[in-house]
mmCIF file as Biopython writes it, N, C-alpha, C and O atoms, coordinates in Angstrom:
data_model
#
loop_
_atom_site.group_PDB
_atom_site.id
_atom_site.type_symbol
_atom_site.label_atom_id
_atom_site.label_alt_id
_atom_site.label_comp_id
_atom_site.label_asym_id
_atom_site.label_entity_id
_atom_site.label_seq_id
_atom_site.pdbx_PDB_ins_code
_atom_site.Cartn_x
_atom_site.Cartn_y
_atom_site.Cartn_z
_atom_site.occupancy
_atom_site.B_iso_or_equiv
_atom_site.auth_seq_id
_atom_site.auth_asym_id
_atom_site.pdbx_PDB_model_num
ATOM 1   N N  . MET A ? 1  ? 0.456   -1.329  -0.239 1.0 0.0 1  A 1 
ATOM 2   C CA . MET A ? 1  ? -0.207  -0.144  -0.577 1.0 0.0 1  A 1 
ATOM 3   C C  . MET A ? 1  ? 0.658   1.749   -0.421 1.0 0.0 1  A 1 
ATOM 4   O O  . MET A ? 1  ? 1.782   2.132   -0.098 1.0 0.0 1  A 1 
ATOM 5   N N  . SER A ? 2  ? 0.390   1.895   -0.512 1.0 0.0 2  A 1 
ATOM 6   C CA . SER A ? 2  ? 1.016   3.133   -1.137 1.0 0.0 2  A 1 
ATOM 7   C C  . SER A ? 2  ? 1.233   3.926   -0.637 1.0 0.0 2  A 1 
ATOM 8   O O  . SER A ? 2  ? 0.069   4.320   -0.701 1.0 0.0 2  A 1 
ATOM 9   N N  . ASP A ? 3  ? 2.150   5.394   0.414  1.0 0.0 3  A 1 
ATOM 10  C CA . ASP A ? 3  ? 1.640   6.398   1.414  1.0 0.0 3  A 1 
ATOM 11  C C  . ASP A ? 3  ? 0.469   6.726   1.136  1.0 0.0 3  A 1 
ATOM 12  O O  . ASP A ? 3  ? -0.425  6.519   1.957  1.0 0.0 3  A 1 
ATOM 13  N N  . GLU A ? 4  ? 0.237   7.253   0.038  1.0 0.0 4  A 1 
ATOM 14  C CA . GLU A ? 4  ? -1.241  8.230   -0.267 1.0 0.0 4  A 1 
ATOM 15  C C  . GLU A ? 4  ? -2.487  7.245   -0.483 1.0 0.0 4  A 1 
ATOM 16  O O  . GLU A ? 4  ? -3.661  7.567   -0.661 1.0 0.0 4  A 1 
ATOM 17  N N  . ASN A ? 5  ? -1.980  6.082   -0.428 1.0 0.0 5  A 1 
ATOM 18  C CA . ASN A ? 5  ? -3.378  5.208   -0.214 1.0 0.0 5  A 1 
ATOM 19  C C  . ASN A ? 5  ? -3.100  4.733   1.258  1.0 0.0 5  A 1 
ATOM 20  O O  . ASN A ? 5  ? -3.939  4.029   1.820  1.0 0.0 5  A 1 
ATOM 21  N N  . ARG A ? 6  ? -2.084  5.057   1.817  1.0 0.0 6  A 1 
ATOM 22  C CA . ARG A ? 6  ? -2.804  4.987   3.291  1.0 0.0 6  A 1 
ATOM 23  C C  . ARG A ? 6  ? -3.227  6.074   4.471  1.0 0.0 6  A 1 
ATOM 24  O O  . ARG A ? 6  ? -3.780  6.114   5.570  1.0 0.0 6  A 1 
ATOM 25  N N  . PHE A ? 7  ? -2.474  7.082   3.310  1.0 0.0 7  A 1 
ATOM 26  C CA . PHE A ? 7  ? -3.061  8.873   4.070  1.0 0.0 7  A 1 
ATOM 27  C C  . PHE A ? 7  ? -4.239  8.904   3.332  1.0 0.0 7  A 1 
ATOM 28  O O  . PHE A ? 7  ? -5.059  9.538   3.995  1.0 0.0 7  A 1 
ATOM 29  N N  . ILE A ? 8  ? -4.612  8.614   2.521  1.0 0.0 8  A 1 
ATOM 30  C CA . ILE A ? 8  ? -6.326  8.622   2.141  1.0 0.0 8  A 1 
ATOM 31  C C  . ILE A ? 8  ? -6.902  7.579   3.907  1.0 0.0 8  A 1 
ATOM 32  O O  . ILE A ? 8  ? -7.116  7.535   5.118  1.0 0.0 8  A 1 
ATOM 33  N N  . ASP A ? 9  ? -6.848  7.026   2.695  1.0 0.0 9  A 1 
ATOM 34  C CA . ASP A ? 9  ? -7.636  5.695   4.687  1.0 0.0 9  A 1 
ATOM 35  C C  . ASP A ? 9  ? -8.509  6.065   5.877  1.0 0.0 9  A 1 
ATOM 36  O O  . ASP A ? 9  ? -9.667  5.906   6.262  1.0 0.0 9  A 1 
ATOM 37  N N  . ILE A ? 10 ? -6.687  6.984   6.500  1.0 0.0 10 A 1 
ATOM 38  C CA . ILE A ? 10 ? -6.330  7.506   7.167  1.0 0.0 10 A 1 
ATOM 39  C C  . ILE A ? 10 ? -7.972  8.251   7.444  1.0 0.0 10 A 1 
ATOM 40  O O  . ILE A ? 10 ? -8.873  7.841   8.176  1.0 0.0 10 A 1 
ATOM 41  N N  . GLU A ? 11 ? -7.934  9.448   6.577  1.0 0.0 11 A 1 
ATOM 42  C CA . GLU A ? 11 ? -8.872  10.939  6.401  1.0 0.0 11 A 1 
ATOM 43  C C  . GLU A ? 11 ? -10.241 9.972   6.150  1.0 0.0 11 A 1 
ATOM 44  O O  . GLU A ? 11 ? -11.100 10.362  6.941  1.0 0.0 11 A 1 
ATOM 45  N N  . LEU A ? 12 ? -10.629 9.114   5.522  1.0 0.0 12 A 1 
ATOM 46  C CA . LEU A ? 12 ? -11.490 8.070   5.617  1.0 0.0 12 A 1 
ATOM 47  C C  . LEU A ? 12 ? -12.098 8.031   7.621  1.0 0.0 12 A 1 
ATOM 48  O O  . LEU A ? 12 ? -12.683 8.612   8.534  1.0 0.0 12 A 1 
ATOM 49  N N  . LYS A ? 13 ? -11.492 7.071   7.259  1.0 0.0 13 A 1 
ATOM 50  C CA . LYS A ? 13 ? -11.270 6.798   9.401  1.0 0.0 13 A 1 
ATOM 51  C C  . LYS A ? 13 ? -11.687 8.569   9.812  1.0 0.0 13 A 1 
ATOM 52  O O  . LYS A ? 13 ? -12.783 8.759   10.338 1.0 0.0 13 A 1 
ATOM 53  N N  . LEU A ? 14 ? -10.766 9.787   9.541  1.0 0.0 14 A 1 
ATOM 54  C CA . LEU A ? 14 ? -10.932 10.204  10.721 1.0 0.0 14 A 1 
ATOM 55  C C  . LEU A ? 14 ? -12.573 10.970  10.877 1.0 0.0 14 A 1 
ATOM 56  O O  . LEU A ? 14 ? -13.003 11.353  11.965 1.0 0.0 14 A 1 
ATOM 57  N N  . THR A ? 15 ? -13.342 11.089  9.576  1.0 0.0 15 A 1 
ATOM 58  C CA . THR A ? 15 ? -13.777 11.924  9.001  1.0 0.0 15 A 1 
ATOM 59  C C  . THR A ? 15 ? -15.549 10.610  9.558  1.0 0.0 15 A 1 
ATOM 60  O O  . THR A ? 15 ? -16.599 10.916  10.124 1.0 0.0 15 A 1 
ATOM 61  N N  . ASP A ? 16 ? -15.095 9.382   9.074  1.0 0.0 16 A 1 
ATOM 62  C CA . ASP A ? 16 ? -16.034 8.722   9.827  1.0 0.0 16 A 1 
ATOM 63  C C  . ASP A ? 16 ? -15.618 8.742   11.219 1.0 0.0 16 A 1 
ATOM 64  O O  . ASP A ? 16 ? -16.337 9.737   11.308 1.0 0.0 16 A 1 
ATOM 65  N N  . GLN A ? 17 ? -15.313 8.651   11.983 1.0 0.0 17 A 1 
ATOM 66  C CA . GLN A ? 17 ? -14.913 9.056   13.249 1.0 0.0 17 A 1 
ATOM 67  C C  . GLN A ? 17 ? -15.589 10.452  13.629 1.0 0.0 17 A 1 
ATOM 68  O O  . GLN A ? 17 ? -15.837 10.521  14.832 1.0 0.0 17 A 1 
ATOM 69  N N  . GLU A ? 18 ? -15.811 11.152  13.170 1.0 0.0 18 A 1 
ATOM 70  C CA . GLU A ? 18 ? -16.133 12.757  13.281 1.0 0.0 18 A 1 
ATOM 71  C C  . GLU A ? 18 ? -17.067 12.838  13.398 1.0 0.0 18 A 1 
ATOM 72  O O  . GLU A ? 18 ? -17.573 13.413  14.361 1.0 0.0 18 A 1 
ATOM 73  N N  . ASN A ? 19 ? -17.707 12.294  12.464 1.0 0.0 19 A 1 
ATOM 74  C CA . ASN A ? 19 ? -19.722 11.793  11.742 1.0 0.0 19 A 1 
ATOM 75  C C  . ASN A ? 19 ? -20.043 10.913  13.160 1.0 0.0 19 A 1 
ATOM 76  O O  . ASN A ? 19 ? -20.997 11.401  13.766 1.0 0.0 19 A 1 
ATOM 77  N N  . LEU A ? 20 ? -19.490 9.803   13.774 1.0 0.0 20 A 1 
ATOM 78  C CA . LEU A ? 20 ? -19.238 9.530   14.747 1.0 0.0 20 A 1 
ATOM 79  C C  . LEU A ? 20 ? -19.824 10.283  16.506 1.0 0.0 20 A 1 
ATOM 80  O O  . LEU A ? 20 ? -20.761 10.139  17.291 1.0 0.0 20 A 1 
ATOM 81  N N  . VAL A ? 21 ? -18.825 10.925  16.405 1.0 0.0 21 A 1 
ATOM 82  C CA . VAL A ? 21 ? -18.991 11.347  17.695 1.0 0.0 21 A 1 
ATOM 83  C C  . VAL A ? 21 ? -19.871 12.673  17.835 1.0 0.0 21 A 1 
ATOM 84  O O  . VAL A ? 21 ? -20.254 13.208  18.876 1.0 0.0 21 A 1 
ATOM 85  N N  . ASP A ? 22 ? -20.155 13.172  16.130 1.0 0.0 22 A 1 
ATOM 86  C CA . ASP A ? 22 ? -20.959 14.228  16.038 1.0 0.0 22 A 1 
ATOM 87  C C  . ASP A ? 22 ? -22.523 13.640  16.336 1.0 0.0 22 A 1 
ATOM 88  O O  . ASP A ? 22 ? -23.331 14.330  16.958 1.0 0.0 22 A 1 
ATOM 89  N N  . SER A ? 23 ? -22.810 12.493  15.901 1.0 0.0 23 A 1 
ATOM 90  C CA . SER A ? 23 ? -23.945 12.200  16.186 1.0 0.0 23 A 1 
ATOM 91  C C  . SER A ? 23 ? -24.051 11.606  17.437 1.0 0.0 23 A 1 
ATOM 92  O O  . SER A ? 23 ? -25.101 11.858  18.028 1.0 0.0 23 A 1 
ATOM 93  N N  . LEU A ? 24 ? -23.031 10.683  18.162 1.0 0.0 24 A 1 
ATOM 94  C CA . LEU A ? 24 ? -23.401 10.456  19.430 1.0 0.0 24 A 1 
ATOM 95  C C  . LEU A ? 24 ? -23.336 12.270  20.940 1.0 0.0 24 A 1 
ATOM 96  O O  . LEU A ? 24 ? -23.486 12.372  22.158 1.0 0.0 24 A 1 
ATOM 97  N N  . ASN A ? 25 ? -23.139 12.909  20.188 1.0 0.0 25 A 1 
ATOM 98  C CA . ASN A ? 25 ? -23.318 13.989  20.810 1.0 0.0 25 A 1 
ATOM 99  C C  . ASN A ? 25 ? -25.181 14.807  20.757 1.0 0.0 25 A 1 
ATOM 100 O O  . ASN A ? 25 ? -25.939 15.442  21.491 1.0 0.0 25 A 1 
ATOM 101 N N  . ARG A ? 26 ? -25.149 14.420  19.829 1.0 0.0 26 A 1 
ATOM 102 C CA . ARG A ? 26 ? -26.455 14.546  19.328 1.0 0.0 26 A 1 
ATOM 103 C C  . ARG A ? 26 ? -27.487 13.934  20.587 1.0 0.0 26 A 1 
ATOM 104 O O  . ARG A ? 26 ? -28.135 14.498  21.468 1.0 0.0 26 A 1 
ATOM 105 N N  . THR A ? 27 ? -27.339 12.824  20.291 1.0 0.0 27 A 1 
ATOM 106 C CA . THR A ? 27 ? -28.423 11.689  21.361 1.0 0.0 27 A 1 
ATOM 107 C C  . THR A ? 27 ? -27.891 11.613  22.428 1.0 0.0 27 A 1 
ATOM 108 O O  . THR A ? 27 ? -28.298 10.654  23.084 1.0 0.0 27 A 1 
ATOM 109 N N  . VAL A ? 28 ? -26.557 12.682  23.275 1.0 0.0 28 A 1 
ATOM 110 C CA . VAL A ? 28 ? -26.743 13.124  24.532 1.0 0.0 28 A 1 
ATOM 111 C C  . VAL A ? 28 ? -27.256 14.272  24.251 1.0 0.0 28 A 1 
ATOM 112 O O  . VAL A ? 28 ? -28.230 14.649  24.903 1.0 0.0 28 A 1 
ATOM 113 N N  . TYR A ? 29 ? -26.925 14.768  23.619 1.0 0.0 29 A 1 
ATOM 114 C CA . TYR A ? 29 ? -27.872 16.681  23.738 1.0 0.0 29 A 1 
ATOM 115 C C  . TYR A ? 29 ? -29.623 16.409  24.339 1.0 0.0 29 A 1 
ATOM 116 O O  . TYR A ? 29 ? -30.174 16.837  25.353 1.0 0.0 29 A 1 
ATOM 117 N N  . GLU A ? 30 ? -30.241 15.359  23.016 1.0 0.0 30 A 1 
ATOM 118 C CA . GLU A ? 30 ? -31.697 14.919  23.553 1.0 0.0 30 A 1 
ATOM 119 C C  . GLU A ? 30 ? -31.927 14.235  24.153 1.0 0.0 30 A 1 
ATOM 120 O O  . GLU A ? 30 ? -33.072 14.176  24.602 1.0 0.0 30 A 1 
ATOM 121 N N  . GLN A ? 31 ? -30.675 13.064  24.600 1.0 0.0 31 A 1 
ATOM 122 C CA . GLN A ? 31 ? -31.218 12.795  25.785 1.0 0.0 31 A 1 
ATOM 123 C C  . GLN A ? 31 ? -31.489 13.302  27.457 1.0 0.0 31 A 1 
ATOM 124 O O  . GLN A ? 31 ? -31.910 12.947  28.558 1.0 0.0 31 A 1 
ATOM 125 N N  . GLY A ? 32 ? -30.855 14.473  26.631 1.0 0.0 32 A 1 
ATOM 126 C CA . GLY A ? 32 ? -29.979 15.199  28.725 1.0 0.0 32 A 1 
ATOM 127 C C  . GLY A ? 32 ? -31.814 16.496  28.554 1.0 0.0 32 A 1 
ATOM 128 O O  . GLY A ? 32 ? -32.160 17.067  29.588 1.0 0.0 32 A 1 
ATOM 129 N N  . ARG A ? 33 ? -32.557 16.694  27.415 1.0 0.0 33 A 1 
ATOM 130 C CA . ARG A ? 33 ? -33.617 17.723  27.430 1.0 0.0 33 A 1 
ATOM 131 C C  . ARG A ? 33 ? -34.246 16.296  27.572 1.0 0.0 33 A 1 
ATOM 132 O O  . ARG A ? 33 ? -33.584 15.665  28.396 1.0 0.0 33 A 1 
ATOM 133 N N  . ARG A ? 34 ? -35.126 15.670  27.145 1.0 0.0 34 A 1 
ATOM 134 C CA . ARG A ? 34 ? -35.803 14.349  27.761 1.0 0.0 34 A 1 
ATOM 135 C C  . ARG A ? 34 ? -36.016 14.858  28.782 1.0 0.0 34 A 1 
ATOM 136 O O  . ARG A ? 34 ? -36.847 15.688  29.150 1.0 0.0 34 A 1 
ATOM 137 N N  . ILE A ? 35 ? -34.515 13.863  29.685 1.0 0.0 35 A 1 
ATOM 138 C CA . ILE A ? 35 ? -34.251 14.038  31.321 1.0 0.0 35 A 1 
ATOM 139 C C  . ILE A ? 35 ? -35.436 14.974  31.785 1.0 0.0 35 A 1 
ATOM 140 O O  . ILE A ? 35 ? -36.462 14.627  32.369 1.0 0.0 35 A 1 
ATOM 141 N N  . GLU A ? 36 ? -35.175 15.845  31.513 1.0 0.0 36 A 1 
ATOM 142 C CA . GLU A ? 36 ? -34.950 17.883  31.705 1.0 0.0 36 A 1 
ATOM 143 C C  . GLU A ? 36 ? -37.023 17.679  31.729 1.0 0.0 36 A 1 
ATOM 144 O O  . GLU A ? 36 ? -37.785 18.017  32.634 1.0 0.0 36 A 1 
ATOM 145 N N  . GLN A ? 37 ? -37.285 17.179  30.702 1.0 0.0 37 A 1 
ATOM 146 C CA . GLN A ? 37 ? -38.349 17.218  30.681 1.0 0.0 37 A 1 
ATOM 147 C C  . GLN A ? 37 ? -39.126 16.514  31.774 1.0 0.0 37 A 1 
ATOM 148 O O  . GLN A ? 37 ? -39.784 17.049  32.667 1.0 0.0 37 A 1 
ATOM 149 N N  . LEU A ? 38 ? -38.911 15.022  31.516 1.0 0.0 38 A 1 
ATOM 150 C CA . LEU A ? 38 ? -39.335 14.638  32.516 1.0 0.0 38 A 1 
ATOM 151 C C  . LEU A ? 38 ? -39.213 14.709  33.832 1.0 0.0 38 A 1 
ATOM 152 O O  . LEU A ? 38 ? -40.114 14.042  34.341 1.0 0.0 38 A 1 
ATOM 153 N N  . GLU A ? 39 ? -38.336 15.337  34.848 1.0 0.0 39 A 1 
ATOM 154 C CA . GLU A ? 39 ? -38.029 15.310  35.683 1.0 0.0 39 A 1 
ATOM 155 C C  . GLU A ? 39 ? -39.054 17.190  35.816 1.0 0.0 39 A 1 
ATOM 156 O O  . GLU A ? 39 ? -39.795 17.614  36.703 1.0 0.0 39 A 1 
ATOM 157 N N  . ALA A ? 40 ? -38.698 17.679  34.802 1.0 0.0 40 A 1 
ATOM 158 C CA . ALA A ? 40 ? -40.105 18.977  35.529 1.0 0.0 40 A 1 
ATOM 159 C C  . ALA A ? 40 ? -42.032 17.803  35.454 1.0 0.0 40 A 1 
ATOM 160 O O  . ALA A ? 40 ? -43.122 18.058  35.966 1.0 0.0 40 A 1 
ATOM 161 N N  . LEU A ? 41 ? -41.678 16.886  34.784 1.0 0.0 41 A 1 
ATOM 162 C CA . LEU A ? 41 ? -43.261 16.637  34.754 1.0 0.0 41 A 1 
ATOM 163 C C  . LEU A ? 41 ? -43.568 15.436  35.562 1.0 0.0 41 A 1 
ATOM 164 O O  . LEU A ? 41 ? -44.619 14.795  35.532 1.0 0.0 41 A 1 
ATOM 165 N N  . VAL A ? 42 ? -42.278 15.157  36.458 1.0 0.0 42 A 1 
ATOM 166 C CA . VAL A ? 42 ? -42.352 14.588  37.940 1.0 0.0 42 A 1 
ATOM 167 C C  . VAL A ? 42 ? -43.010 14.954  38.958 1.0 0.0 42 A 1 
ATOM 168 O O  . VAL A ? 42 ? -43.764 14.488  39.813 1.0 0.0 42 A 1 
ATOM 169 N N  . GLY A ? 43 ? -42.294 16.390  38.494 1.0 0.0 43 A 1 
ATOM 170 C CA . GLY A ? 43 ? -41.604 17.819  39.794 1.0 0.0 43 A 1 
ATOM 171 C C  . GLY A ? 43 ? -43.221 17.639  39.710 1.0 0.0 43 A 1 
ATOM 172 O O  . GLY A ? 43 ? -43.619 16.690  40.385 1.0 0.0 43 A 1 
ATOM 173 N N  . LYS A ? 44 ? -44.156 18.309  39.065 1.0 0.0 44 A 1 
ATOM 174 C CA . LYS A ? 44 ? -45.304 18.367  38.818 1.0 0.0 44 A 1 
ATOM 175 C C  . LYS A ? 44 ? -46.342 17.227  39.344 1.0 0.0 44 A 1 
ATOM 176 O O  . LYS A ? 44 ? -47.031 17.485  40.331 1.0 0.0 44 A 1 
ATOM 177 N N  . LEU A ? 45 ? -46.432 16.247  38.835 1.0 0.0 45 A 1 
ATOM 178 C CA . LEU A ? 45 ? -47.437 14.948  39.612 1.0 0.0 45 A 1 
ATOM 179 C C  . LEU A ? 45 ? -46.851 14.954  40.662 1.0 0.0 45 A 1 
ATOM 180 O O  . LEU A ? 45 ? -47.631 15.583  41.377 1.0 0.0 45 A 1 
ATOM 181 N N  . ALA A ? 46 ? -45.762 14.612  41.443 1.0 0.0 46 A 1 
ATOM 182 C CA . ALA A ? 46 ? -45.531 15.477  42.948 1.0 0.0 46 A 1 
ATOM 183 C C  . ALA A ? 46 ? -46.826 16.067  43.664 1.0 0.0 46 A 1 
ATOM 184 O O  . ALA A ? 46 ? -47.574 15.592  44.518 1.0 0.0 46 A 1 
ATOM 185 N N  . GLU A ? 47 ? -46.799 17.568  42.831 1.0 0.0 47 A 1 
ATOM 186 C CA . GLU A ? 47 ? -46.824 18.785  43.228 1.0 0.0 47 A 1 
ATOM 187 C C  . GLU A ? 47 ? -48.489 18.261  43.078 1.0 0.0 47 A 1 
ATOM 188 O O  . GLU A ? 47 ? -49.261 18.698  43.931 1.0 0.0 47 A 1 
ATOM 189 N N  . HIS A ? 48 ? -48.867 17.628  42.347 1.0 0.0 48 A 1 
ATOM 190 C CA . HIS A ? 48 ? -50.380 17.651  42.599 1.0 0.0 48 A 1 
ATOM 191 C C  . HIS A ? 48 ? -50.087 16.481  43.390 1.0 0.0 48 A 1 
ATOM 192 O O  . HIS A ? 48 ? -49.157 16.808  44.126 1.0 0.0 48 A 1 
ATOM 193 N N  . VAL A ? 49 ? -50.268 15.809  43.513 1.0 0.0 49 A 1 
ATOM 194 C CA . VAL A ? 49 ? -50.304 14.810  44.391 1.0 0.0 49 A 1 
ATOM 195 C C  . VAL A ? 49 ? -50.703 14.987  46.034 1.0 0.0 49 A 1 
ATOM 196 O O  . VAL A ? 49 ? -51.641 14.517  46.678 1.0 0.0 49 A 1 
ATOM 197 N N  . ARG A ? 50 ? -49.386 16.023  46.492 1.0 0.0 50 A 1 
ATOM 198 C CA . ARG A ? 50 ? -49.526 16.210  47.485 1.0 0.0 50 A 1 
ATOM 199 C C  . ARG A ? 50 ? -50.598 17.510  47.883 1.0 0.0 50 A 1 
ATOM 200 O O  . ARG A ? 50 ? -50.919 17.872  49.015 1.0 0.0 50 A 1 
ATOM 201 N N  . THR A ? 51 ? -51.039 18.084  46.555 1.0 0.0 51 A 1 
ATOM 202 C CA . THR A ? 51 ? -52.087 19.356  46.855 1.0 0.0 51 A 1 
ATOM 203 C C  . THR A ? 51 ? -53.558 18.688  47.591 1.0 0.0 51 A 1 
ATOM 204 O O  . THR A ? 51 ? -54.353 19.066  48.452 1.0 0.0 51 A 1 
ATOM 205 N N  . LEU A ? 52 ? -53.329 16.968  46.333 1.0 0.0 52 A 1 
ATOM 206 C CA . LEU A ? 52 ? -54.455 15.844  46.766 1.0 0.0 52 A 1 
ATOM 207 C C  . LEU A ? 52 ? -54.699 15.739  48.145 1.0 0.0 52 A 1 
ATOM 208 O O  . LEU A ? 52 ? -55.752 16.016  48.718 1.0 0.0 52 A 1 
ATOM 209 N N  . ARG A ? 53 ? -53.495 15.257  48.714 1.0 0.0 53 A 1 
ATOM 210 C CA . ARG A ? 53 ? -53.492 15.108  50.305 1.0 0.0 53 A 1 
ATOM 211 C C  . ARG A ? 53 ? -53.440 15.901  50.885 1.0 0.0 53 A 1 
ATOM 212 O O  . ARG A ? 53 ? -53.481 15.759  52.107 1.0 0.0 53 A 1 
ATOM 213 N N  . ASP A ? 54 ? -53.326 17.100  50.320 1.0 0.0 54 A 1 
ATOM 214 C CA . ASP A ? 54 ? -53.717 18.336  51.549 1.0 0.0 54 A 1 
ATOM 215 C C  . ASP A ? 54 ? -54.623 18.696  51.877 1.0 0.0 54 A 1 
ATOM 216 O O  . ASP A ? 54 ? -54.865 19.095  53.016 1.0 0.0 54 A 1 
ATOM 217 N N  . ALA A ? 55 ? -55.545 18.639  50.736 1.0 0.0 55 A 1 
ATOM 218 C CA . ALA A ? 55 ? -56.712 18.940  50.816 1.0 0.0 55 A 1 
ATOM 219 C C  . ALA A ? 55 ? -57.735 17.482  50.978 1.0 0.0 55 A 1 
ATOM 220 O O  . ALA A ? 55 ? -58.956 17.411  50.835 1.0 0.0 55 A 1 
ATOM 221 N N  . GLY A ? 56 ? -57.045 16.715  51.222 1.0 0.0 56 A 1 
ATOM 222 C CA . GLY A ? 56 ? -58.149 15.121  51.907 1.0 0.0 56 A 1 
ATOM 223 C C  . GLY A ? 56 ? -58.978 13.945  50.589 1.0 0.0 56 A 1 
ATOM 224 O O  . GLY A ? 56 ? -59.892 13.171  50.869 1.0 0.0 56 A 1 
ATOM 225 N N  . GLN A ? 57 ? -58.378 14.099  49.234 1.0 0.0 57 A 1 
ATOM 226 C CA . GLN A ? 57 ? -59.102 13.526  48.315 1.0 0.0 57 A 1 
ATOM 227 C C  . GLN A ? 57 ? -57.976 12.961  48.170 1.0 0.0 57 A 1 
ATOM 228 O O  . GLN A ? 57 ? -57.550 13.047  47.018 1.0 0.0 57 A 1 
ATOM 229 N N  . GLY A ? 58 ? -57.532 12.589  48.659 1.0 0.0 58 A 1 
ATOM 230 C CA . GLY A ? 58 ? -56.483 10.753  48.182 1.0 0.0 58 A 1 
ATOM 231 C C  . GLY A ? 58 ? -56.820 9.828   47.333 1.0 0.0 58 A 1 
ATOM 232 O O  . GLY A ? 58 ? -57.367 10.150  46.278 1.0 0.0 58 A 1 
ATOM 233 N N  . PRO A ? 59 ? -56.626 8.861   47.557 1.0 0.0 59 A 1 
ATOM 234 C CA . PRO A ? 59 ? -57.213 7.388   46.921 1.0 0.0 59 A 1 
ATOM 235 C C  . PRO A ? 59 ? -57.260 7.673   48.269 1.0 0.0 59 A 1 
ATOM 236 O O  . PRO A ? 59 ? -56.710 8.226   49.222 1.0 0.0 59 A 1 
ATOM 237 N N  . VAL A ? 60 ? -58.908 6.516   47.568 1.0 0.0 60 A 1 
ATOM 238 C CA . VAL A ? 60 ? -59.375 5.852   48.779 1.0 0.0 60 A 1 
ATOM 239 C C  . VAL A ? 60 ? -59.302 4.091   48.699 1.0 0.0 60 A 1 
ATOM 240 O O  . VAL A ? 60 ? -59.419 3.497   47.627 1.0 0.0 60 A 1 
ATOM 241 N N  . ASN A ? 61 ? -59.058 3.284   50.220 1.0 0.0 61 A 1 
ATOM 242 C CA . ASN A ? 61 ? -58.933 2.431   49.717 1.0 0.0 61 A 1 
ATOM 243 C C  . ASN A ? 61 ? -60.268 0.929   50.507 1.0 0.0 61 A 1 
ATOM 244 O O  . ASN A ? 61 ? -60.466 0.183   51.467 1.0 0.0 61 A 1 
ATOM 245 N N  . GLU A ? 62 ? -60.744 1.333   49.277 1.0 0.0 62 A 1 
ATOM 246 C CA . GLU A ? 62 ? -62.123 0.477   49.592 1.0 0.0 62 A 1 
ATOM 247 C C  . GLU A ? 62 ? -61.536 -1.108  48.710 1.0 0.0 62 A 1 
ATOM 248 O O  . GLU A ? 62 ? -60.738 -1.481  47.850 1.0 0.0 62 A 1 
ATOM 249 N N  . ARG A ? 63 ? -62.358 -1.512  49.449 1.0 0.0 63 A 1 
ATOM 250 C CA . ARG A ? 63 ? -62.495 -2.935  48.402 1.0 0.0 63 A 1 
ATOM 251 C C  . ARG A ? 63 ? -62.934 -2.284  46.473 1.0 0.0 63 A 1 
ATOM 252 O O  . ARG A ? 63 ? -63.190 -1.087  46.340 1.0 0.0 63 A 1 
ATOM 253 N N  . PRO A ? 64 ? -62.950 -2.974  45.544 1.0 0.0 64 A 1 
ATOM 254 C CA . PRO A ? 64 ? -62.991 -3.233  44.248 1.0 0.0 64 A 1 
ATOM 255 C C  . PRO A ? 64 ? -64.076 -3.642  44.433 1.0 0.0 64 A 1 
ATOM 256 O O  . PRO A ? 64 ? -64.055 -4.484  45.331 1.0 0.0 64 A 1 
ATOM 257 N N  . PRO A ? 65 ? -65.424 -3.410  43.879 1.0 0.0 65 A 1 
ATOM 258 C CA . PRO A ? 65 ? -66.613 -4.302  44.376 1.0 0.0 65 A 1 
ATOM 259 C C  . PRO A ? 65 ? -66.588 -5.733  43.675 1.0 0.0 65 A 1 
ATOM 260 O O  . PRO A ? 65 ? -67.522 -6.458  44.019 1.0 0.0 65 A 1 
ATOM 261 N N  . HIS A ? 66 ? -65.839 -6.185  42.907 1.0 0.0 66 A 1 
ATOM 262 C CA . HIS A ? 66 ? -65.552 -7.399  42.777 1.0 0.0 66 A 1 
ATOM 263 C C  . HIS A ? 66 ? -65.354 -8.872  43.659 1.0 0.0 66 A 1 
ATOM 264 O O  . HIS A ? 66 ? -65.334 -10.057 43.325 1.0 0.0 66 A 1 
ATOM 265 N N  . TYR A ? 67 ? -65.195 -8.018  45.187 1.0 0.0 67 A 1 
ATOM 266 C CA . TYR A ? 67 ? -65.043 -9.337  45.933 1.0 0.0 67 A 1 
ATOM 267 C C  . TYR A ? 67 ? -66.092 -9.110  47.152 1.0 0.0 67 A 1 
ATOM 268 O O  . TYR A ? 67 ? -66.256 -9.989  47.998 1.0 0.0 67 A 1 
#
């Protein structure tokens, strides 16, 4: 294999690696955004449950009708 072919091969591998890193960075960024959205949703749900509990509207421990 000539030096020029080796150089071209290295450049191609470097380009593939750069594309892979960019793709992984996008994935990590999107996952971080989704985690933030889910954390906000969990916080809202927890606040809603606290509000219901404080208002005395918590879940009722009744037996289901099939018992």
